[in-house]
N, C-alpha and C positions, 0 to 999 in steps of 0.2 A: 563393630568395635570403631567403624563411622559414627554409629548412635551415640555410642557415647562421649565421644571425642565432641560431636555436637551438641549435646546438652550439658558439655564444659565451659563453652566457649564463655566468656564475659561482658559484664553490660557494653565496655568501650576499651580499646585499644588503653595496654598497659604501658607504663613511661618506658622510657629509653628505645630502642633500636624498633619494638614492636609499631610506637608512635611513631616515628620515624617515618618506616616503612610504610605507614598508613596516609601518612600527610604525602609523601614521596606517591604512591601511587596514584592517589585521588590528583596530584597535579597534571600527571601524564606521563609522557616516557622520560626517564633519567638517561642519558649520552655518557655520563661518567662510567670509567672502568677502576674505578681506585680501590684499595683493600675491601672497604668497607660497604660500598655501592652491589654488591652483588647483582654486573650487569646485567645479564641473564632474568634471573630472577624480581629486578625489579622493574625489568621491561614487561614482563607477564602480566604485573599486576597492574602497571598502566592499559596493555592493552584488554586484558577482563572490564576496567572500568570503561573504557570508551564503548567496546563492546554489550555489559550493561549497567548503563552511567542509572537507572530505576530501581539500583541493589542496594540496599548500605554498604560502605566501602568495607569497612571493620566486618559487617558479615562476608562480603564476597571475598574479602581478602585469605580471612583466616577457612572459610571455605575452600579455598584452593590447597593451602594446608593441608586442610585435613583430608581431602583427594588424594593429596601428593603421598601424606601418611601410609593412609589404606591402602595405594599400590604399592608404595615401598614395602611394606610388610605381605603384598600378595606375590610379589618377586622374589622376597628373601623365602618364602615357603621354595617356591621354584629352585632359588640357588642351593637352597639347603640339601633338598631332596638331588637338585645335580652332586652333590656332594657323597653321597650316597648314603645320607643319616635317615632315620625310618621318617614313615610319614607323623607318626604317633610323636618322634623326638623332634621333628618340623613342628607341627603344630605349636608344640609346648612354648616353642623357641619363639613364636610367633607371639603367642599371650603374653612371652614373657618379656620382650624387647614392648611388642604395644601397649602393656601395662604397667611397663618402668617408667621413674615421674619423668624422666628427661624427656622420655621420648612424645610420653604423654602431655607432658607441658608444652613440646615445642608443636604438637598438630595442634594445638588449640589456641595460637595465638597467631600475627603475622610474622611471620619469622621466615628467615631461609634454609633451614636444615631440614625440615621432611622434606621439600625440595631437593635439598642436595643429595641428601640419601639414597631417592628415589635412582638416580643415576649413578651414584656409588655404584649401587647391588646389581643397577644393569650392565655398570663397565665389568662389576666381578661376575658375571652369569655370563659374560663371554671370555672375560678370560681364562675361566676354569673348563668350559666350550672347548677353547681353545686345545687347555693342555689334554682332552682328555679324548677329543676327536681329531685332533692335531689338523684342521680342515684351517686354511690360510683364509676363509672369507672372516673367520671370527676374530681373527685377527686386525681385518679390517673393521671390524663391526666395534672391538676395545679402542682402535684408535680413534676412530669416532665419537665413543661416548669419554674418554678422555677429553678431547678437544671441546667438547659442549661442555664439562667438569669445568674445568679453565678458567668460560664463562659466567659460571654459577659462583664459583667461588676459590680463588685464589691459592687456597691450604692445598691445594688438588696438587701444587708439585710437589707435595709430601708425598704423592703413588711413584715418584719418580726410581725409587732402588727397588719397589716394587717391579717399573716397567722395563727399569736395567736388566731386571734378573731372571726376567721372561724372556727376554732378547737375546743374554749371555746363556741360557740353559736351551734354549731352542735356536742356536744360531743358525745350524747346516739347514733348517728348515724355511729360517726365513731367511735369510740370507739375501736374497733377491726382492724380500720384500720389504726389508728395515726401512729404505728411504722413504719408498711410498706412501706407507703406515705412517711415520714421523709427519711428511710431507703433512698429510689429512691432518695430524695434532696440530701443528703449527699454522694452518691456515686458520682453523679455528680459535687459536690463542692468538694471531693477530687483530683478530677483532680487536679486543683490547688495546690495541695500538694505534686507533682511529684516533679514538678524543686525545690522547696525548699528540698527535699528527696534528690536531685540529688547535691547540697551545690551552684545552680546559685543565688538563695537570700535568705532572712531571713522569716521565717513566718510570720513577721510585716507586709514587704514588699505588701503581698498580700489585707493589708484591708488600708494599709494610705501609705500616702507619707508627706516631709515637707511640703508641700502648706496645704493639709487636716490640717496638727497637728497645725502648727501657724491659721489654720481661723475658726477651731472646737472649738480648748480648752483654747480660749484667749475671755475673758466676756467682753467687754465694751460699756455701756447702747448708748453712743453717734456713736457706730460703728454698732452696732443692729437697731439703728431706722433710720440712716443715709439708711443700708441694705434692713431694709423694703419699703422704699421712696424711693429707685432701684428698687427692685423687683415688685413693684406694677407699677410702669412707664414701665418699660418692658412689663409684664401683659398686659398695655394699646395699647402701641403701636405693640402687637399683635392682640391685639381682641376688638382695639377699644371700640366704642359703644358695639358692641354685651357681654362685659365684665356685663355689667348692669342686663343682663338673666340669671346669678347666683344668684342671689337674686328670684327670681321667681323658678329656679331649686328644691334651699334648701327648701322650702317648698313642696316637694314631697317628704314624709317620706321613702318609699318603696327602701329599700338598701341603706338607706342617712349615718350610720352608717359607714357601709362598703366604701362606697366610704370617706367618712373622714377619717379611716384609714387607710387607703392605699392612699390620698393624704398629709394630714397634717406633715408626718415624713420628706417624701420629702419637703413640704413646709418650714420645720425646718431649715434642711437642706441650701438650698439657702438662709435664711436668715443669719447665723451661715455659708458658707463656702463666706463668702463676695469678691470675687476674680473679674477679669474682665470680665473675658467668663461666668459670671453666672446664662445669660440663657440658655446654653446647659442645666445645670441642670434641668431648669425648663419645660423640656418638658417630665417626666413620668408625674408630677403633670398635666400639662395642660389635657392630658386624662381623668382625674376625673374630670376637669374644665371643659370639652366640653360636660362631660358625662353630665353636670345640666345645662349648657346653653343649651342643647338640650329639659331638660326637661321643660327653661323656655320658650325657643321658640315654644312649644309647645301650648303656654298658648295664641300664638299670630300668629293664622292659618293666619292671611290675608298677615301679610309681603310679599316681593315678595321673591321668589328663589334663583333669584342671586343677591339678596344684600350684600353675600360676596366679589364679584368682586370690590367693591370698594375698597377693602386691598391692589390689587398693584396700582389702581390709588391715593391713597392716600400717596401708600409709592413713587414712584415718583412723585407727587407734594410735597413732602417733601423735599428729595432731592434739589430738583431744586430750591423751598424758601429760604430754612436753609445756602444752596451753597455760596449765596451773603451776609450772613448775618457774623458778629463779629466769632457765634458758627462752620461758615460752615469754615471760615479763622482758628480758630485754628484746626477743624478736618484735613485741608488739610496739615498745619502744621505739625500735630503728627502722621497721617494716611496717607498724601499724598503719602508716595513708594506704599500704597496698593491700591490705589484708593481715599484718600479721604474720601467727605460728601457722594459720591454714591456708599462708599464700606459700608461707618458707616450705611447706612439709607436706602437703594435700597438695595433686596435681591439677583438679578442679579449678575453674576460675569464674562458673556462673556465681558465686556467694560473693565475689570480689566486688570492691565499691567502684561505682562508677567514676568516673573521670574529673567531672568538678569537685568530687569528694575528695579524690587522689589527690589533685593539685591545690586544692583548700587545705589539706593534711599536710600536704608536703611544706608548704609554707609555713605552717605554725613548728613542723620541726626541724625546719631549717632556720627559722625566726627565732629558736629555742638556741638552736647550738651556736649560734651567729648571730645573738641582738645588736652588733654593730652593721 
């Protein structure tokens, strides 16, 4: 999978957060802990550049994301096997997530999400190891990983219901350890407060920015309905007909309540945070969805192991077919400076324009829309 990702790297960083992280990492360490800085990830990039200054920063930073993605898939297999999903179904799930549009695309750009997912999966492995073995050490491990997750992405707060549910259901076993486990998480989280104490930004900035506020606290039924349809469409494009196996997966009641407490807060966030890049916020609930798909696949043992390979074939065919339609022409008009239809529907970026071309064409598009 790592080879596929490496061959999918674009010539230069794309516009947006990818370019921002690349510039920030090149400049060195970043000690802000606001909601969009992703404290630990940003400083891992800065450290990598300090250690390996002779490597092109774009390639270096994307390779960190690729390695994170490959490791996330490696540990995802361990998580699925831990949940008694068969070896065959686990391998199919690894291919399914690894070849899905959103995961593939995030693995080949400088973005926080494959790095974040790696630690999400490590956290969940320790959650389910604790539930299976009732060994206190796993409670302390999961508390450590939960604290680390806060240092990577403040979205981690959405794991609150899962953490509280775990404490409630296992209170008799954990009652002497809850304070110590919570203290570990709190100490790690408190690192985010140091920039606040130094006056770099406000306390509120750790938890939210304007984009979050505008989408999360507005209530419009029609917007929510459109968001649900949009999110279902993105889910369908990532997993195609494999999504159907979710319905067989939920019939497996073992750990289902933990899966739901883990997934639902993130899914609700995706629906309320109705922005253009909402697909990246689906990646955490995809882990829980993959668990359900894996459990569903176990009910159909005769399915071909390599069936998920249909995904890249479908994506390639999609952009080729759509390219000649009115939708494709609209993509070319709106996103042509990034790569048009291919950029929108096909995960690899190896054919995308270089940064100079992107900026030049972006200025043309922007000037056409706003001549004044």
